[in-house]
mmCIF file of the N, C-alpha and C atoms, coordinates in Angstrom:
data_MODEL
# 
_entry.id   MODEL 
# 
loop_
_atom_site.group_PDB 
_atom_site.id 
_atom_site.type_symbol 
_atom_site.label_atom_id 
_atom_site.label_alt_id 
_atom_site.label_comp_id 
_atom_site.label_asym_id 
_atom_site.label_entity_id 
_atom_site.label_seq_id 
_atom_site.pdbx_PDB_ins_code 
_atom_site.Cartn_x 
_atom_site.Cartn_y 
_atom_site.Cartn_z 
_atom_site.occupancy 
_atom_site.B_iso_or_equiv 
_atom_site.pdbx_formal_charge 
_atom_site.auth_seq_id 
_atom_site.auth_comp_id 
_atom_site.auth_asym_id 
_atom_site.auth_atom_id 
_atom_site.pdbx_PDB_model_num 
ATOM 1   N N  . MET A 1 1  ? 32.052  -19.187 8.856  1.00 0.00 ? 1  MET A N  1 
ATOM 2   C CA . MET A 1 1  ? 31.551  -17.960 8.285  1.00 0.00 ? 1  MET A CA 1 
ATOM 3   C C  . MET A 1 1  ? 32.635  -16.893 8.384  1.00 0.00 ? 1  MET A C  1 
ATOM 4   N N  . LYS A 1 2  ? 32.902  -16.235 7.284  1.00 0.00 ? 2  LYS A N  1 
ATOM 5   C CA . LYS A 1 2  ? 33.936  -15.219 7.234  1.00 0.00 ? 2  LYS A CA 1 
ATOM 6   C C  . LYS A 1 2  ? 33.364  -13.896 7.722  1.00 0.00 ? 2  LYS A C  1 
ATOM 7   N N  . LYS A 1 3  ? 34.029  -13.284 8.700  1.00 0.00 ? 3  LYS A N  1 
ATOM 8   C CA . LYS A 1 3  ? 33.585  -11.998 9.221  1.00 0.00 ? 3  LYS A CA 1 
ATOM 9   C C  . LYS A 1 3  ? 34.470  -10.900 8.663  1.00 0.00 ? 3  LYS A C  1 
ATOM 10  N N  . PHE A 1 4  ? 33.855  -9.868  8.157  1.00 0.00 ? 4  PHE A N  1 
ATOM 11  C CA . PHE A 1 4  ? 34.573  -8.715  7.667  1.00 0.00 ? 4  PHE A CA 1 
ATOM 12  C C  . PHE A 1 4  ? 33.727  -7.482  7.938  1.00 0.00 ? 4  PHE A C  1 
ATOM 13  N N  . LYS A 1 5  ? 34.364  -6.335  7.932  1.00 0.00 ? 5  LYS A N  1 
ATOM 14  C CA . LYS A 1 5  ? 33.661  -5.092  8.195  1.00 0.00 ? 5  LYS A CA 1 
ATOM 15  C C  . LYS A 1 5  ? 33.366  -4.381  6.888  1.00 0.00 ? 5  LYS A C  1 
ATOM 16  N N  . MET A 1 6  ? 32.149  -3.895  6.748  1.00 0.00 ? 6  MET A N  1 
ATOM 17  C CA . MET A 1 6  ? 31.823  -3.062  5.604  1.00 0.00 ? 6  MET A CA 1 
ATOM 18  C C  . MET A 1 6  ? 32.400  -1.676  5.864  1.00 0.00 ? 6  MET A C  1 
ATOM 19  N N  . LYS A 1 7  ? 32.975  -1.083  4.857  1.00 0.00 ? 7  LYS A N  1 
ATOM 20  C CA . LYS A 1 7  ? 33.599  0.223   5.019  1.00 0.00 ? 7  LYS A CA 1 
ATOM 21  C C  . LYS A 1 7  ? 32.540  1.289   5.282  1.00 0.00 ? 7  LYS A C  1 
ATOM 22  N N  . CYS A 1 8  ? 32.830  2.165   6.227  1.00 0.00 ? 8  CYS A N  1 
ATOM 23  C CA . CYS A 1 8  ? 31.907  3.239   6.592  1.00 0.00 ? 8  CYS A CA 1 
ATOM 24  C C  . CYS A 1 8  ? 31.858  4.312   5.505  1.00 0.00 ? 8  CYS A C  1 
ATOM 25  N N  . ASP A 1 9  ? 30.700  4.923   5.349  1.00 0.00 ? 9  ASP A N  1 
ATOM 26  C CA . ASP A 1 9  ? 30.514  6.053   4.444  1.00 0.00 ? 9  ASP A CA 1 
ATOM 27  C C  . ASP A 1 9  ? 30.100  7.246   5.305  1.00 0.00 ? 9  ASP A C  1 
ATOM 28  N N  . ILE A 1 10 ? 31.093  7.988   5.798  1.00 0.00 ? 10 ILE A N  1 
ATOM 29  C CA . ILE A 1 10 ? 30.858  9.055   6.768  1.00 0.00 ? 10 ILE A CA 1 
ATOM 30  C C  . ILE A 1 10 ? 30.685  10.385  6.039  1.00 0.00 ? 10 ILE A C  1 
ATOM 31  N N  . LYS A 1 11 ? 29.599  11.088  6.389  1.00 0.00 ? 11 LYS A N  1 
ATOM 32  C CA . LYS A 1 11 ? 29.291  12.371  5.765  1.00 0.00 ? 11 LYS A CA 1 
ATOM 33  C C  . LYS A 1 11 ? 28.967  13.404  6.839  1.00 0.00 ? 11 LYS A C  1 
ATOM 34  N N  . TYR A 1 12 ? 29.250  14.653  6.518  1.00 0.00 ? 12 TYR A N  1 
ATOM 35  C CA . TYR A 1 12 ? 28.916  15.762  7.399  1.00 0.00 ? 12 TYR A CA 1 
ATOM 36  C C  . TYR A 1 12 ? 27.422  16.051  7.267  1.00 0.00 ? 12 TYR A C  1 
ATOM 37  N N  . VAL A 1 13 ? 26.714  16.164  8.406  1.00 0.00 ? 13 VAL A N  1 
ATOM 38  C CA . VAL A 1 13 ? 25.269  16.376  8.357  1.00 0.00 ? 13 VAL A CA 1 
ATOM 39  C C  . VAL A 1 13 ? 24.817  17.685  8.997  1.00 0.00 ? 13 VAL A C  1 
ATOM 40  N N  . GLY A 1 14 ? 25.736  18.476  9.524  1.00 0.00 ? 14 GLY A N  1 
ATOM 41  C CA . GLY A 1 14 ? 25.353  19.753  10.115 1.00 0.00 ? 14 GLY A CA 1 
ATOM 42  C C  . GLY A 1 14 ? 25.930  19.900  11.509 1.00 0.00 ? 14 GLY A C  1 
ATOM 43  N N  . LYS A 1 15 ? 25.411  20.894  12.219 1.00 0.00 ? 15 LYS A N  1 
ATOM 44  C CA . LYS A 1 15 ? 25.895  21.163  13.569 1.00 0.00 ? 15 LYS A CA 1 
ATOM 45  C C  . LYS A 1 15 ? 24.767  20.987  14.579 1.00 0.00 ? 15 LYS A C  1 
ATOM 46  N N  . LYS A 1 16 ? 25.165  20.630  15.807 1.00 0.00 ? 16 LYS A N  1 
ATOM 47  C CA . LYS A 1 16 ? 24.216  20.585  16.917 1.00 0.00 ? 16 LYS A CA 1 
ATOM 48  C C  . LYS A 1 16 ? 23.908  22.010  17.357 1.00 0.00 ? 16 LYS A C  1 
ATOM 49  N N  . ARG A 1 17 ? 22.965  22.143  18.297 1.00 0.00 ? 17 ARG A N  1 
ATOM 50  C CA . ARG A 1 17 ? 22.628  23.476  18.793 1.00 0.00 ? 17 ARG A CA 1 
ATOM 51  C C  . ARG A 1 17 ? 23.796  24.154  19.499 1.00 0.00 ? 17 ARG A C  1 
ATOM 52  N N  . ASN A 1 18 ? 24.691  23.361  20.066 1.00 0.00 ? 18 ASN A N  1 
ATOM 53  C CA . ASN A 1 18 ? 25.836  23.937  20.757 1.00 0.00 ? 18 ASN A CA 1 
ATOM 54  C C  . ASN A 1 18 ? 27.019  24.207  19.822 1.00 0.00 ? 18 ASN A C  1 
ATOM 55  N N  . GLY A 1 19 ? 26.858  24.009  18.526 1.00 0.00 ? 19 GLY A N  1 
ATOM 56  C CA . GLY A 1 19 ? 27.888  24.334  17.551 1.00 0.00 ? 19 GLY A CA 1 
ATOM 57  C C  . GLY A 1 19 ? 28.836  23.204  17.204 1.00 0.00 ? 19 GLY A C  1 
ATOM 58  N N  . ILE A 1 20 ? 28.662  22.034  17.826 1.00 0.00 ? 20 ILE A N  1 
ATOM 59  C CA . ILE A 1 20 ? 29.535  20.894  17.540 1.00 0.00 ? 20 ILE A CA 1 
ATOM 60  C C  . ILE A 1 20 ? 29.100  20.245  16.223 1.00 0.00 ? 20 ILE A C  1 
ATOM 61  N N  . PRO A 1 21 ? 30.031  20.040  15.288 1.00 0.00 ? 21 PRO A N  1 
ATOM 62  C CA . PRO A 1 21 ? 29.656  19.398  14.025 1.00 0.00 ? 21 PRO A CA 1 
ATOM 63  C C  . PRO A 1 21 ? 29.289  17.929  14.217 1.00 0.00 ? 21 PRO A C  1 
ATOM 64  N N  . GLN A 1 22 ? 28.384  17.452  13.364 1.00 0.00 ? 22 GLN A N  1 
ATOM 65  C CA . GLN A 1 22 ? 27.930  16.057  13.415 1.00 0.00 ? 22 GLN A CA 1 
ATOM 66  C C  . GLN A 1 22 ? 28.319  15.354  12.124 1.00 0.00 ? 22 GLN A C  1 
ATOM 67  N N  . TYR A 1 23 ? 28.762  14.104  12.287 1.00 0.00 ? 23 TYR A N  1 
ATOM 68  C CA . TYR A 1 23 ? 29.073  13.242  11.153 1.00 0.00 ? 23 TYR A CA 1 
ATOM 69  C C  . TYR A 1 23 ? 28.261  11.966  11.308 1.00 0.00 ? 23 TYR A C  1 
ATOM 70  N N  . TYR A 1 24 ? 27.826  11.397  10.176 1.00 0.00 ? 24 TYR A N  1 
ATOM 71  C CA . TYR A 1 24 ? 26.913  10.254  10.199 1.00 0.00 ? 24 TYR A CA 1 
ATOM 72  C C  . TYR A 1 24 ? 27.362  9.227   9.166  1.00 0.00 ? 24 TYR A C  1 
ATOM 73  N N  . CYS A 1 25 ? 27.327  7.947   9.539  1.00 0.00 ? 25 CYS A N  1 
ATOM 74  C CA . CYS A 1 25 ? 27.653  6.856   8.615  1.00 0.00 ? 25 CYS A CA 1 
ATOM 75  C C  . CYS A 1 25 ? 26.356  6.349   7.991  1.00 0.00 ? 25 CYS A C  1 
ATOM 76  N N  . SER A 1 26 ? 26.228  6.494   6.685  1.00 0.00 ? 26 SER A N  1 
ATOM 77  C CA . SER A 1 26 ? 24.994  6.080   6.010  1.00 0.00 ? 26 SER A CA 1 
ATOM 78  C C  . SER A 1 26 ? 24.943  4.568   5.781  1.00 0.00 ? 26 SER A C  1 
ATOM 79  N N  . ILE A 1 27 ? 26.046  3.868   5.913  1.00 0.00 ? 27 ILE A N  1 
ATOM 80  C CA . ILE A 1 27 ? 26.058  2.410   5.754  1.00 0.00 ? 27 ILE A CA 1 
ATOM 81  C C  . ILE A 1 27 ? 25.509  1.735   7.005  1.00 0.00 ? 27 ILE A C  1 
ATOM 82  N N  . HIS A 1 28 ? 26.018  2.134   8.168  1.00 0.00 ? 28 HIS A N  1 
ATOM 83  C CA . HIS A 1 28 ? 25.636  1.493   9.432  1.00 0.00 ? 28 HIS A CA 1 
ATOM 84  C C  . HIS A 1 28 ? 24.584  2.268   10.209 1.00 0.00 ? 28 HIS A C  1 
ATOM 85  N N  . LYS A 1 29 ? 24.145  3.425   9.707  1.00 0.00 ? 29 LYS A N  1 
ATOM 86  C CA . LYS A 1 29 ? 23.129  4.269   10.352 1.00 0.00 ? 29 LYS A CA 1 
ATOM 87  C C  . LYS A 1 29 ? 23.539  4.616   11.777 1.00 0.00 ? 29 LYS A C  1 
ATOM 88  N N  . SER A 1 30 ? 24.727  5.199   11.913 1.00 0.00 ? 30 SER A N  1 
ATOM 89  C CA . SER A 1 30 ? 25.289  5.480   13.233 1.00 0.00 ? 30 SER A CA 1 
ATOM 90  C C  . SER A 1 30 ? 26.103  6.771   13.206 1.00 0.00 ? 30 SER A C  1 
ATOM 91  N N  . ASN A 1 31 ? 26.267  7.374   14.384 1.00 0.00 ? 31 ASN A N  1 
ATOM 92  C CA . ASN A 1 31 ? 27.075  8.582   14.504 1.00 0.00 ? 31 ASN A CA 1 
ATOM 93  C C  . ASN A 1 31 ? 28.552  8.258   14.310 1.00 0.00 ? 31 ASN A C  1 
ATOM 94  N N  . ALA A 1 32 ? 29.301  9.272   13.842 1.00 0.00 ? 32 ALA A N  1 
ATOM 95  C CA . ALA A 1 32 ? 30.734  9.079   13.594 1.00 0.00 ? 32 ALA A CA 1 
ATOM 96  C C  . ALA A 1 32 ? 31.525  10.304  14.032 1.00 0.00 ? 32 ALA A C  1 
ATOM 97  N N  . PHE A 1 33 ? 31.218  10.816  15.230 1.00 0.00 ? 33 PHE A N  1 
ATOM 98  C CA . PHE A 1 33 ? 31.967  11.948  15.764 1.00 0.00 ? 33 PHE A CA 1 
ATOM 99  C C  . PHE A 1 33 ? 32.153  11.755  17.261 1.00 0.00 ? 33 PHE A C  1 
ATOM 100 N N  . ASP A 1 34 ? 33.220  12.403  17.785 1.00 0.00 ? 34 ASP A N  1 
ATOM 101 C CA . ASP A 1 34 ? 33.493  12.291  19.215 1.00 0.00 ? 34 ASP A CA 1 
ATOM 102 C C  . ASP A 1 34 ? 32.824  13.437  19.977 1.00 0.00 ? 34 ASP A C  1 
ATOM 103 N N  . LYS A 1 35 ? 33.126  13.569  21.267 1.00 0.00 ? 35 LYS A N  1 
ATOM 104 C CA . LYS A 1 35 ? 32.492  14.582  22.113 1.00 0.00 ? 35 LYS A CA 1 
ATOM 105 C C  . LYS A 1 35 ? 32.791  16.003  21.648 1.00 0.00 ? 35 LYS A C  1 
ATOM 106 N N  . LYS A 1 36 ? 33.954  16.193  21.043 1.00 0.00 ? 36 LYS A N  1 
ATOM 107 C CA . LYS A 1 36 ? 34.346  17.528  20.591 1.00 0.00 ? 36 LYS A CA 1 
ATOM 108 C C  . LYS A 1 36 ? 33.909  17.823  19.164 1.00 0.00 ? 36 LYS A C  1 
ATOM 109 N N  . GLY A 1 37 ? 33.299  16.839  18.486 1.00 0.00 ? 37 GLY A N  1 
ATOM 110 C CA . GLY A 1 37 ? 32.827  17.039  17.126 1.00 0.00 ? 37 GLY A CA 1 
ATOM 111 C C  . GLY A 1 37 ? 33.828  16.662  16.061 1.00 0.00 ? 37 GLY A C  1 
ATOM 112 N N  . ASN A 1 38 ? 34.893  15.999  16.437 1.00 0.00 ? 38 ASN A N  1 
ATOM 113 C CA . ASN A 1 38 ? 35.893  15.571  15.454 1.00 0.00 ? 38 ASN A CA 1 
ATOM 114 C C  . ASN A 1 38 ? 35.388  14.348  14.693 1.00 0.00 ? 38 ASN A C  1 
ATOM 115 N N  . LYS A 1 39 ? 35.672  14.325  13.404 1.00 0.00 ? 39 LYS A N  1 
ATOM 116 C CA . LYS A 1 39 ? 35.261  13.207  12.558 1.00 0.00 ? 39 LYS A CA 1 
ATOM 117 C C  . LYS A 1 39 ? 36.092  11.971  12.894 1.00 0.00 ? 39 LYS A C  1 
ATOM 118 N N  . LEU A 1 40 ? 35.432  10.821  13.027 1.00 0.00 ? 40 LEU A N  1 
ATOM 119 C CA . LEU A 1 40 ? 36.114  9.565   13.315 1.00 0.00 ? 40 LEU A CA 1 
ATOM 120 C C  . LEU A 1 40 ? 36.369  8.797   12.019 1.00 0.00 ? 40 LEU A C  1 
ATOM 121 N N  . GLU A 1 41 ? 37.344  7.908   12.042 1.00 0.00 ? 41 GLU A N  1 
ATOM 122 C CA . GLU A 1 41 ? 37.646  7.075   10.867 1.00 0.00 ? 41 GLU A CA 1 
ATOM 123 C C  . GLU A 1 41 ? 36.567  6.018   10.656 1.00 0.00 ? 41 GLU A C  1 
ATOM 124 N N  . GLU A 1 42 ? 36.036  5.480   11.755 1.00 0.00 ? 42 GLU A N  1 
ATOM 125 C CA . GLU A 1 42 ? 34.948  4.500   11.708 1.00 0.00 ? 42 GLU A CA 1 
ATOM 126 C C  . GLU A 1 42 ? 33.805  4.994   12.570 1.00 0.00 ? 42 GLU A C  1 
ATOM 127 N N  . CYS A 1 43 ? 32.593  4.589   12.246 1.00 0.00 ? 43 CYS A N  1 
ATOM 128 C CA . CYS A 1 43 ? 31.428  5.009   13.022 1.00 0.00 ? 43 CYS A CA 1 
ATOM 129 C C  . CYS A 1 43 ? 31.363  4.252   14.351 1.00 0.00 ? 43 CYS A C  1 
ATOM 130 N N  . LEU A 1 44 ? 30.420  4.626   15.183 1.00 0.00 ? 44 LEU A N  1 
ATOM 131 C CA . LEU A 1 44 ? 30.285  4.051   16.514 1.00 0.00 ? 44 LEU A CA 1 
ATOM 132 C C  . LEU A 1 44 ? 29.303  2.881   16.560 1.00 0.00 ? 44 LEU A C  1 
ATOM 133 N N  . CYS A 1 45 ? 29.034  2.264   15.430 1.00 0.00 ? 45 CYS A N  1 
ATOM 134 C CA . CYS A 1 45 ? 28.098  1.133   15.352 1.00 0.00 ? 45 CYS A CA 1 
ATOM 135 C C  . CYS A 1 45 ? 28.676  -0.083  16.070 1.00 0.00 ? 45 CYS A C  1 
ATOM 136 N N  . ASN A 1 46 ? 27.872  -0.712  16.939 1.00 0.00 ? 46 ASN A N  1 
ATOM 137 C CA . ASN A 1 46 ? 28.315  -1.888  17.682 1.00 0.00 ? 46 ASN A CA 1 
ATOM 138 C C  . ASN A 1 46 ? 28.021  -3.188  16.941 1.00 0.00 ? 46 ASN A C  1 
ATOM 139 N N  . TYR A 1 47 ? 27.231  -3.143  15.877 1.00 0.00 ? 47 TYR A N  1 
ATOM 140 C CA . TYR A 1 47 ? 26.754  -4.355  15.218 1.00 0.00 ? 47 TYR A CA 1 
ATOM 141 C C  . TYR A 1 47 ? 27.230  -4.432  13.775 1.00 0.00 ? 47 TYR A C  1 
ATOM 142 N N  . LYS A 1 48 ? 28.488  -4.133  13.517 1.00 0.00 ? 48 LYS A N  1 
ATOM 143 C CA . LYS A 1 48 ? 29.003  -4.142  12.149 1.00 0.00 ? 48 LYS A CA 1 
ATOM 144 C C  . LYS A 1 48 ? 29.028  -5.535  11.547 1.00 0.00 ? 48 LYS A C  1 
ATOM 145 N N  . GLU A 1 49 ? 29.176  -6.564  12.377 1.00 0.00 ? 49 GLU A N  1 
ATOM 146 C CA . GLU A 1 49 ? 29.199  -7.935  11.863 1.00 0.00 ? 49 GLU A CA 1 
ATOM 147 C C  . GLU A 1 49 ? 27.839  -8.332  11.291 1.00 0.00 ? 49 GLU A C  1 
ATOM 148 N N  . ILE A 1 50 ? 26.771  -7.814  11.879 1.00 0.00 ? 50 ILE A N  1 
ATOM 149 C CA . ILE A 1 50 ? 25.422  -8.137  11.392 1.00 0.00 ? 50 ILE A CA 1 
ATOM 150 C C  . ILE A 1 50 ? 25.222  -7.532  10.004 1.00 0.00 ? 50 ILE A C  1 
ATOM 151 N N  . PHE A 1 51 ? 25.693  -6.303  9.797  1.00 0.00 ? 51 PHE A N  1 
ATOM 152 C CA . PHE A 1 51 ? 25.560  -5.662  8.497  1.00 0.00 ? 51 PHE A CA 1 
ATOM 153 C C  . PHE A 1 51 ? 26.401  -6.355  7.434  1.00 0.00 ? 51 PHE A C  1 
ATOM 154 N N  . ALA A 1 52 ? 27.480  -7.009  7.847  1.00 0.00 ? 52 ALA A N  1 
ATOM 155 C CA . ALA A 1 52 ? 28.382  -7.645  6.897  1.00 0.00 ? 52 ALA A CA 1 
ATOM 156 C C  . ALA A 1 52 ? 27.840  -8.983  6.379  1.00 0.00 ? 52 ALA A C  1 
ATOM 157 N N  . ASN A 1 53 ? 26.939  -9.621  7.116  1.00 0.00 ? 53 ASN A N  1 
ATOM 158 C CA . ASN A 1 53 ? 26.417  -10.928 6.712  1.00 0.00 ? 53 ASN A CA 1 
ATOM 159 C C  . ASN A 1 53 ? 25.464  -10.791 5.535  1.00 0.00 ? 53 ASN A C  1 
ATOM 160 N N  . ASP A 1 54 ? 25.604  -11.674 4.583  1.00 0.00 ? 54 ASP A N  1 
ATOM 161 C CA . ASP A 1 54 ? 24.684  -11.709 3.450  1.00 0.00 ? 54 ASP A CA 1 
ATOM 162 C C  . ASP A 1 54 ? 23.435  -12.483 3.848  1.00 0.00 ? 54 ASP A C  1 
ATOM 163 N N  . ILE A 1 55 ? 22.299  -12.017 3.393  1.00 0.00 ? 55 ILE A N  1 
ATOM 164 C CA . ILE A 1 55 ? 21.035  -12.682 3.689  1.00 0.00 ? 55 ILE A CA 1 
ATOM 165 C C  . ILE A 1 55 ? 20.548  -13.364 2.418  1.00 0.00 ? 55 ILE A C  1 
ATOM 166 N N  . ASP A 1 56 ? 20.220  -14.627 2.524  1.00 0.00 ? 56 ASP A N  1 
ATOM 167 C CA . ASP A 1 56 ? 19.710  -15.384 1.391  1.00 0.00 ? 56 ASP A CA 1 
ATOM 168 C C  . ASP A 1 56 ? 18.187  -15.352 1.436  1.00 0.00 ? 56 ASP A C  1 
ATOM 169 N N  . ILE A 1 57 ? 17.589  -14.572 0.551  1.00 0.00 ? 57 ILE A N  1 
ATOM 170 C CA . ILE A 1 57 ? 16.136  -14.441 0.511  1.00 0.00 ? 57 ILE A CA 1 
ATOM 171 C C  . ILE A 1 57 ? 15.620  -15.188 -0.713 1.00 0.00 ? 57 ILE A C  1 
ATOM 172 N N  . LYS A 1 58 ? 14.677  -16.087 -0.478 1.00 0.00 ? 58 LYS A N  1 
ATOM 173 C CA . LYS A 1 58 ? 14.091  -16.843 -1.573 1.00 0.00 ? 58 LYS A CA 1 
ATOM 174 C C  . LYS A 1 58 ? 12.693  -16.309 -1.858 1.00 0.00 ? 58 LYS A C  1 
ATOM 175 N N  . LYS A 1 59 ? 12.416  -16.102 -3.116 1.00 0.00 ? 59 LYS A N  1 
ATOM 176 C CA . LYS A 1 59 ? 11.097  -15.609 -3.500 1.00 0.00 ? 59 LYS A CA 1 
ATOM 177 C C  . LYS A 1 59 ? 10.096  -16.763 -3.461 1.00 0.00 ? 59 LYS A C  1 
ATOM 178 N N  . THR A 1 60 ? 8.987   -16.525 -2.806 1.00 0.00 ? 60 THR A N  1 
ATOM 179 C CA . THR A 1 60 ? 7.895   -17.496 -2.781 1.00 0.00 ? 60 THR A CA 1 
ATOM 180 C C  . THR A 1 60 ? 6.595   -16.776 -3.084 1.00 0.00 ? 60 THR A C  1 
ATOM 181 N N  . LYS A 1 61 ? 5.699   -17.494 -3.679 1.00 0.00 ? 61 LYS A N  1 
ATOM 182 C CA . LYS A 1 61 ? 4.418   -16.907 -4.031 1.00 0.00 ? 61 LYS A CA 1 
ATOM 183 C C  . LYS A 1 61 ? 3.418   -17.185 -2.912 1.00 0.00 ? 61 LYS A C  1 
ATOM 184 N N  . VAL A 1 62 ? 2.753   -16.136 -2.446 1.00 0.00 ? 62 VAL A N  1 
ATOM 185 C CA . VAL A 1 62 ? 1.731   -16.276 -1.409 1.00 0.00 ? 62 VAL A CA 1 
ATOM 186 C C  . VAL A 1 62 ? 0.392   -16.441 -2.126 1.00 0.00 ? 62 VAL A C  1 
ATOM 187 N N  . GLU A 1 63 ? -0.216  -17.594 -1.947 1.00 0.00 ? 63 GLU A N  1 
ATOM 188 C CA . GLU A 1 63 ? -1.495  -17.868 -2.611 1.00 0.00 ? 63 GLU A CA 1 
ATOM 189 C C  . GLU A 1 63 ? -2.634  -17.101 -1.958 1.00 0.00 ? 63 GLU A C  1 
ATOM 190 N N  . ASN A 1 64 ? -2.747  -17.232 -0.646 1.00 0.00 ? 64 ASN A N  1 
ATOM 191 C CA . ASN A 1 64 ? -3.778  -16.499 0.077  1.00 0.00 ? 64 ASN A CA 1 
ATOM 192 C C  . ASN A 1 64 ? -3.349  -16.319 1.519  1.00 0.00 ? 64 ASN A C  1 
ATOM 193 N N  . ILE A 1 65 ? -3.957  -15.385 2.180  1.00 0.00 ? 65 ILE A N  1 
ATOM 194 C CA . ILE A 1 65 ? -3.649  -15.136 3.582  1.00 0.00 ? 65 ILE A CA 1 
ATOM 195 C C  . ILE A 1 65 ? -4.955  -14.897 4.322  1.00 0.00 ? 65 ILE A C  1 
ATOM 196 N N  . LYS A 1 66 ? -5.047  -15.460 5.503  1.00 0.00 ? 66 LYS A N  1 
ATOM 197 C CA . LYS A 1 66 ? -6.259  -15.354 6.291  1.00 0.00 ? 66 LYS A CA 1 
ATOM 198 C C  . LYS A 1 66 ? -5.894  -14.769 7.653  1.00 0.00 ? 66 LYS A C  1 
ATOM 199 N N  . ILE A 1 67 ? -6.486  -13.633 7.987  1.00 0.00 ? 67 ILE A N  1 
ATOM 200 C CA . ILE A 1 67 ? -6.238  -12.988 9.269  1.00 0.00 ? 67 ILE A CA 1 
ATOM 201 C C  . ILE A 1 67 ? -7.457  -13.196 10.147 1.00 0.00 ? 67 ILE A C  1 
ATOM 202 N N  . ILE A 1 68 ? -7.206  -13.720 11.344 1.00 0.00 ? 68 ILE A N  1 
ATOM 203 C CA . ILE A 1 68 ? -8.298  -14.031 12.265 1.00 0.00 ? 68 ILE A CA 1 
ATOM 204 C C  . ILE A 1 68 ? -8.168  -13.148 13.502 1.00 0.00 ? 68 ILE A C  1 
ATOM 205 N N  . TYR A 1 69 ? -9.207  -12.361 13.779 1.00 0.00 ? 69 TYR A N  1 
ATOM 206 C CA . TYR A 1 69 ? -9.275  -11.588 15.009 1.00 0.00 ? 69 TYR A CA 1 
ATOM 207 C C  . TYR A 1 69 ? -10.184 -12.354 15.959 1.00 0.00 ? 69 TYR A C  1 
ATOM 208 N N  . THR A 1 70 ? -9.588  -12.957 16.980 1.00 0.00 ? 70 THR A N  1 
ATOM 209 C CA . THR A 1 70 ? -10.379 -13.759 17.910 1.00 0.00 ? 70 THR A CA 1 
ATOM 210 C C  . THR A 1 70 ? -11.275 -12.864 18.750 1.00 0.00 ? 70 THR A C  1 
ATOM 211 N N  . ASN A 1 71 ? -10.763 -12.212 19.740 1.00 0.00 ? 71 ASN A N  1 
ATOM 212 C CA . ASN A 1 71 ? -11.509 -11.249 20.527 1.00 0.00 ? 71 ASN A CA 1 
ATOM 213 C C  . ASN A 1 71 ? -10.620 -10.025 20.656 1.00 0.00 ? 71 ASN A C  1 
ATOM 214 N N  . ILE A 1 72 ? -10.963 -8.981  19.938 1.00 0.00 ? 72 ILE A N  1 
ATOM 215 C CA . ILE A 1 72 ? -10.088 -7.821  19.849 1.00 0.00 ? 72 ILE A CA 1 
ATOM 216 C C  . ILE A 1 72 ? -9.944  -7.097  21.187 1.00 0.00 ? 72 ILE A C  1 
ATOM 217 N N  . LEU A 1 73 ? -10.877 -7.270  22.108 1.00 0.00 ? 73 LEU A N  1 
ATOM 218 C CA . LEU A 1 73 ? -10.759 -6.613  23.405 1.00 0.00 ? 73 LEU A CA 1 
ATOM 219 C C  . LEU A 1 73 ? -9.743  -7.312  24.302 1.00 0.00 ? 73 LEU A C  1 
ATOM 220 N N  . GLU A 1 74 ? -9.583  -8.616  24.138 1.00 0.00 ? 74 GLU A N  1 
ATOM 221 C CA . GLU A 1 74 ? -8.632  -9.356  24.961 1.00 0.00 ? 74 GLU A CA 1 
ATOM 222 C C  . GLU A 1 74 ? -7.230  -9.360  24.351 1.00 0.00 ? 74 GLU A C  1 
ATOM 223 N N  . ASN A 1 75 ? -7.146  -9.531  23.030 1.00 0.00 ? 75 ASN A N  1 
ATOM 224 C CA . ASN A 1 75 ? -5.858  -9.625  22.371 1.00 0.00 ? 75 ASN A CA 1 
ATOM 225 C C  . ASN A 1 75 ? -5.905  -8.816  21.076 1.00 0.00 ? 75 ASN A C  1 
ATOM 226 N N  . PRO A 1 76 ? -5.304  -7.609  21.035 1.00 0.00 ? 76 PRO A N  1 
ATOM 227 C CA . PRO A 1 76 ? -5.373  -6.798  19.824 1.00 0.00 ? 76 PRO A CA 1 
ATOM 228 C C  . PRO A 1 76 ? -4.459  -7.258  18.695 1.00 0.00 ? 76 PRO A C  1 
ATOM 229 N N  . VAL A 1 77 ? -3.600  -8.265  18.928 1.00 0.00 ? 77 VAL A N  1 
ATOM 230 C CA . VAL A 1 77 ? -2.691  -8.748  17.898 1.00 0.00 ? 77 VAL A CA 1 
ATOM 231 C C  . VAL A 1 77 ? -3.384  -9.872  17.125 1.00 0.00 ? 77 VAL A C  1 
ATOM 232 N N  . PRO A 1 78 ? -3.542  -9.718  15.811 1.00 0.00 ? 78 PRO A N  1 
ATOM 233 C CA . PRO A 1 78 ? -4.231  -10.759 15.039 1.00 0.00 ? 78 PRO A CA 1 
ATOM 234 C C  . PRO A 1 78 ? -3.390  -12.003 14.835 1.00 0.00 ? 78 PRO A C  1 
ATOM 235 N N  . THR A 1 79 ? -4.038  -13.122 14.597 1.00 0.00 ? 79 THR A N  1 
ATOM 236 C CA . THR A 1 79 ? -3.377  -14.370 14.277 1.00 0.00 ? 79 THR A CA 1 
ATOM 237 C C  . THR A 1 79 ? -3.372  -14.528 12.762 1.00 0.00 ? 79 THR A C  1 
ATOM 238 N N  . ILE A 1 80 ? -2.190  -14.779 12.221 1.00 0.00 ? 80 ILE A N  1 
ATOM 239 C CA . ILE A 1 80 ? -2.095  -14.930 10.761 1.00 0.00 ? 80 ILE A CA 1 
ATOM 240 C C  . ILE A 1 80 ? -1.864  -16.389 10.444 1.00 0.00 ? 80 ILE A C  1 
# 
């Protein structure tokens, strides 16, 4: 599997209450500024490899679905 990084899309989003500017990467949903508010070249996302992987989604038709609530007082999570 080939690993590559998706390029960050860093934008200015405003200032914190203490006056430090904030930058945000809309691709990786992560901050992109240091402690002093300087804009970084790449965001601080730790999981860039996960965003780079392509997901193969196959369309399937759901005929019917049956949700069973056994005893809602003991287990509030339904069985599908």
